[in-house]
C-alpha positions as CSV (number, residue, x, y, z in Angstrom):
1,M,-15.4,-19.0,3.4
2,R,-13.0,-21.4,5.2
3,V,-13.7,-19.7,8.5
4,L,-17.5,-19.9,7.9
5,T,-17.3,-23.5,6.9
6,R,-15.3,-24.4,10.0
7,T,-17.8,-22.6,12.2
8,L,-20.8,-24.5,10.6
9,R,-19.1,-27.8,11.1
10,R,-18.6,-27.0,14.8
11,L,-22.4,-26.5,14.9
12,G,-22.9,-30.0,13.6
13,E,-24.0,-28.9,10.1
14,Q,-23.3,-31.1,7.1
15,V,-21.3,-28.6,5.0
16,R,-19.6,-29.4,1.7
17,K,-15.9,-28.5,2.0
18,R,-15.1,-26.2,-0.9
19,T,-11.5,-25.4,0.0
20,R,-10.0,-27.1,-3.1
21,A,-12.5,-25.4,-5.5
22,V,-11.7,-22.0,-4.0
23,G,-8.0,-22.7,-3.8
24,R,-7.8,-23.6,-7.5
25,R,-9.6,-20.4,-8.5
26,V,-7.5,-18.2,-6.2
27,F,-4.3,-19.7,-7.6
28,E,-5.3,-19.2,-11.2
29,I,-6.3,-15.6,-10.4
30,A,-2.8,-15.0,-9.0
31,Q,-1.2,-16.5,-12.1
32,R,-3.4,-14.5,-14.5
33,S,-2.8,-11.2,-12.7
34,R,0.8,-11.4,-13.8
35,T,-0.3,-11.2,-17.5
36,A,-3.0,-8.6,-16.9
37,G,-0.6,-5.6,-16.5
38,P,0.5,-2.9,-18.9
39,R,3.7,-4.7,-19.9
40,V,2.0,-7.4,-21.9
41,S,0.3,-7.1,-25.3
42,P,-3.3,-5.8,-25.3
43,K,-4.7,-9.1,-26.6
44,V,-3.1,-11.1,-23.8
45,R,-4.1,-8.6,-21.3
46,E,-7.8,-8.6,-22.3
47,Q,-7.8,-12.4,-22.4
48,S,-6.4,-12.5,-18.8
49,K,-8.9,-10.0,-17.5
50,A,-11.8,-11.9,-19.0
51,R,-10.6,-15.1,-17.5
52,M,-10.1,-13.5,-14.1
53,K,-13.6,-12.1,-14.2
54,A,-15.0,-15.5,-14.9
55,L,-12.9,-17.0,-12.0
56,Y,-14.2,-14.3,-9.7
57,Q,-17.8,-15.0,-10.7
58,G,-17.2,-18.6,-9.8
59,L,-15.8,-17.6,-6.4
60,L,-18.9,-15.3,-5.8
61,G,-21.2,-18.2,-6.7
62,I,-19.4,-20.5,-4.1
63,A,-19.6,-17.7,-1.5
64,R,-23.3,-17.2,-2.0
65,A,-23.9,-20.9,-1.6
66,V,-22.0,-20.9,1.7
67,L,-23.9,-17.8,2.8
68,R,-27.3,-19.4,2.2
69,Q,-26.3,-22.5,4.2
70,A,-24.9,-20.3,7.0
71,E,-28.1,-18.2,7.2
72,T,-30.2,-21.4,7.4
73,A,-28.0,-22.8,10.1
74,L,-28.1,-19.5,12.0
75,A,-31.9,-19.5,12.1
76,G,-31.9,-23.0,13.7
77,A,-29.0,-22.2,16.2
78,R,-30.4,-19.1,17.9
79,G,-29.4,-18.9,21.5
80,R,-26.6,-21.5,21.3
81,K,-23.3,-20.3,22.7
82,S,-21.3,-21.9,19.8
83,A,-23.2,-19.7,17.3
84,T,-22.3,-16.3,18.8
85,Q,-19.7,-15.5,16.2
86,L,-21.7,-16.7,13.2
87,P,-23.6,-13.5,12.6
88,A,-20.4,-11.4,12.5
89,T,-18.7,-13.8,10.1
90,I,-21.8,-13.9,7.8
91,D,-21.8,-10.1,7.8
92,L,-18.1,-9.9,6.9
93,L,-18.5,-12.4,4.0
94,K,-21.5,-10.4,2.7
95,R,-19.3,-7.3,2.7
96,V,-16.5,-9.1,0.9
97,V,-18.9,-10.4,-1.7
98,A,-20.3,-6.9,-2.2
99,Q,-16.9,-5.2,-2.6
100,T,-15.7,-8.0,-4.9
101,R,-18.8,-7.6,-7.1
102,A,-18.3,-3.8,-7.2
103,R,-14.6,-3.9,-8.0
104,V,-14.5,-6.8,-10.4
105,L,-17.8,-6.6,-12.2
106,R,-18.5,-2.9,-12.1
107,G,-15.0,-1.5,-11.9
108,D,-15.6,0.5,-8.7
109,T,-12.2,0.5,-6.9
110,R,-13.3,3.1,-4.3
111,F,-15.8,0.9,-2.4
112,P,-16.3,2.3,1.1
113,E,-15.2,0.4,4.3
114,K,-13.3,-2.3,2.5
115,V,-12.7,-5.5,4.4
116,V,-9.0,-6.6,4.2
117,S,-8.9,-8.9,7.3
118,V,-11.5,-11.4,8.5
119,F,-10.1,-11.5,12.1
120,E,-9.2,-7.8,12.3
121,P,-12.0,-6.1,10.3
122,H,-11.0,-2.6,11.7
123,T,-7.8,-2.9,9.6
124,E,-7.6,-0.3,6.8
125,I,-5.5,0.2,3.6
126,I,-2.8,2.9,4.1
127,R,-1.1,4.4,1.1
128,K,1.8,6.8,1.7
129,G,3.4,6.7,-1.7
130,K,6.6,5.2,-0.4
131,L,8.6,3.2,-2.9
132,A,9.6,0.4,-0.4
133,T,6.1,0.0,1.0
134,P,3.5,1.5,-1.4
135,T,0.6,-0.1,0.4
136,E,0.4,-1.1,4.0
137,F,-2.4,-2.6,6.1
138,G,-3.1,-1.5,9.7
139,R,-4.2,1.7,11.4
140,L,-2.8,5.2,11.4
141,V,-1.3,6.1,14.8
142,K,-0.6,9.7,15.9
143,I,2.4,10.2,18.1
144,Q,2.8,13.5,20.0
145,E,6.3,14.3,21.4
146,A,7.6,17.0,23.7
147,E,11.1,17.9,24.8
148,A,13.7,15.3,25.9
149,Q,12.1,12.7,23.5
150,F,9.0,12.1,25.8
151,I,5.9,10.9,24.0
152,T,3.1,12.8,25.8
153,D,0.1,11.5,23.9
154,Y,-0.9,9.0,21.2
155,E,-4.0,8.1,19.3
156,V,-5.1,5.2,17.1
157,C,-6.9,7.2,14.5
158,E,-10.3,6.4,13.1
159,R,-10.6,4.9,9.6
160,G,-10.2,7.5,6.9
161,Q,-9.3,10.3,9.3
162,A,-7.3,13.0,7.6
163,E,-4.0,14.1,9.2
164,R,-5.0,17.8,9.1
165,A,-7.9,17.1,11.4
166,L,-5.6,15.8,14.1
167,W,-3.7,19.1,14.6
168,A,-6.2,21.1,16.7
169,P,-7.1,18.2,19.0
170,A,-3.3,17.5,19.5
171,L,-2.8,21.1,20.6
172,D,-5.8,21.0,23.0
173,R,-4.5,17.8,24.5
174,H,-1.1,19.4,25.2
175,I,-2.8,22.4,26.8
176,A,-4.9,20.0,29.0
177,L,-1.8,18.1,30.1
178,F,0.5,21.1,30.8
179,D,-1.9,24.0,31.4
180,H,-0.4,26.1,28.7
181,A,0.2,26.1,25.0
182,P,3.6,25.0,23.7
183,Q,6.2,27.6,22.7
184,L,6.9,25.7,19.5
185,A,4.5,23.5,17.5
186,V,5.8,21.6,14.5
187,A,4.5,18.7,12.4
188,D,5.1,17.1,9.0
189,G,3.6,18.1,5.7
190,G,0.4,16.2,6.2
191,F,-0.7,18.8,8.8
192,A,0.3,21.8,6.9
193,S,-2.5,24.3,6.1
194,R,-3.2,28.0,6.7
195,S,-6.2,27.1,8.9
196,N,-4.0,24.9,11.1
197,E,-1.5,27.7,11.5
198,R,-4.2,30.1,12.6
199,A,-5.6,27.4,15.0
200,A,-2.2,27.2,16.7
201,Q,-1.8,30.9,16.9
202,D,-5.3,31.3,18.4
203,R,-4.3,28.9,21.1
204,G,-1.3,30.9,22.1
205,V,1.5,29.0,20.3
206,R,4.3,31.5,19.8
207,H,6.2,29.7,17.0
208,V,4.2,27.6,14.5
209,V,6.2,25.7,11.9
210,L,4.3,23.6,9.3
211,P,6.2,22.8,6.1
212,R,4.0,24.8,3.8
213,Q,6.6,27.1,2.3
214,H,9.3,26.1,-0.1
215,R,12.7,25.3,1.4
216,E,14.4,28.3,-0.1
217,T,11.9,30.7,1.7
218,R,12.1,29.1,5.2
219,S,13.8,31.0,8.0
220,R,16.8,29.6,10.0
221,A,14.5,29.0,13.0
222,A,12.0,27.2,10.8
223,R,14.7,24.9,9.4
224,A,16.0,24.2,12.9
225,A,12.4,23.3,14.1
226,L,11.9,21.0,11.1
227,R,15.2,19.3,11.8
228,W,14.0,18.7,15.4
229,R,10.8,17.2,14.1
230,T,12.7,15.0,11.8
231,G,14.4,13.5,14.9
232,S,11.0,12.3,16.0
233,E,11.1,9.8,13.1
234,G,13.7,8.0,15.2
235,R,11.1,7.6,17.9
236,I,8.7,6.1,15.4
237,S,11.3,3.7,14.2
238,A,12.2,2.7,17.8
239,L,8.5,2.1,18.6
240,K,8.2,-0.2,15.6
241,R,11.5,-2.0,16.0
242,R,12.1,-2.1,19.7
243,H,8.6,-1.8,21.3
244,G,6.5,-3.9,19.0
245,L,4.4,-1.4,17.1
246,R,5.3,-2.9,13.8
247,R,2.6,-5.6,14.4
248,C,-0.1,-5.6,17.0
249,R,-0.6,-9.0,18.8
250,Y,-3.8,-8.1,20.6
251,R,-7.2,-8.6,19.0
252,G,-9.7,-5.9,18.1
253,A,-9.6,-2.1,18.1
254,S,-9.4,-1.9,21.9
255,G,-6.5,-4.4,21.8
256,M,-4.6,-2.2,19.4
257,Q,-5.2,0.8,21.7
258,R,-3.6,-1.2,24.6
259,W,-0.7,-2.4,22.5
260,V,0.2,1.0,21.3
261,G,-0.1,2.4,24.8
262,L,2.2,-0.2,26.2
263,G,4.8,0.6,23.5
264,V,4.6,4.3,24.3
265,L,4.9,3.5,28.1
266,A,8.0,1.4,27.4
267,N,9.6,4.2,25.4
268,D,9.0,6.8,28.1
269,L,10.3,4.5,30.9
270,L,13.6,4.2,28.9
271,V,13.8,7.9,28.3
272,L,13.0,9.0,31.8
273,P,16.3,8.0,33.5
274,R,18.2,9.5,30.6
275,G,16.5,12.8,31.2
276,A,17.2,12.7,34.9
277,V,21.0,12.1,34.3
278,N,21.1,15.1,31.9
279,D,19.5,17.3,34.6
280,L,22.1,16.2,37.2
281,R,24.9,17.1,34.7
282,Q,23.7,20.7,34.4
283,P,25.6,23.2,36.5
């Protein structure tokens, strides 16, 4: 609402500034959420939830008022260069209002295509079940690595794309780059399935290691392959820590593609001379 109000004022509209009214409600919602968990008594929890629902309804009323004024201003500002971003901002606020109404008033927490960022609407919620970071916001990136720690391919995945669906395209990409299937193909548990194993075998992969079996039943070669794959976690850490993939500083989905590509390129430029030195040391 702050972004939409600022845009309307740039168009010369007389807009009531509702920042303080919104801020008070947001602050109280944050305070009430601390007493709406399972650790408090049922009576206090129900009182907090009822108060939070009333606060959200007040926020929705303010948002609808801003939307009505923005749509009226848009109708009179058609063709003006300064109003080019107004339709997109109006659409985003409508989506936020709809998902808030669904989550708070109807209890629907699985609203599709949730908006979690106004300026980067392509951002998605990523839950990996890790204790340190139970919920993250960004995009899932697939990193494909060959021998000598070279990253041969990357992909900023579509929203909601399952990891298992990335396996066959990754193999096809390797075949397109090197004109043959890899001797060994290994990935983490998110890719493990019987159909993915068959897909790799049908493409001519000799050794397919997906952690689908229990540790006790894995062969020595499978354990060695999985240890090699675990080493790729170091590459992911270096991409985040050294090459900037912890946070994208370009705008938009295309900007994220460029940012990830630059990080991968920087990684391979550092790995390249190291591989050349190892080749010279061989007898």
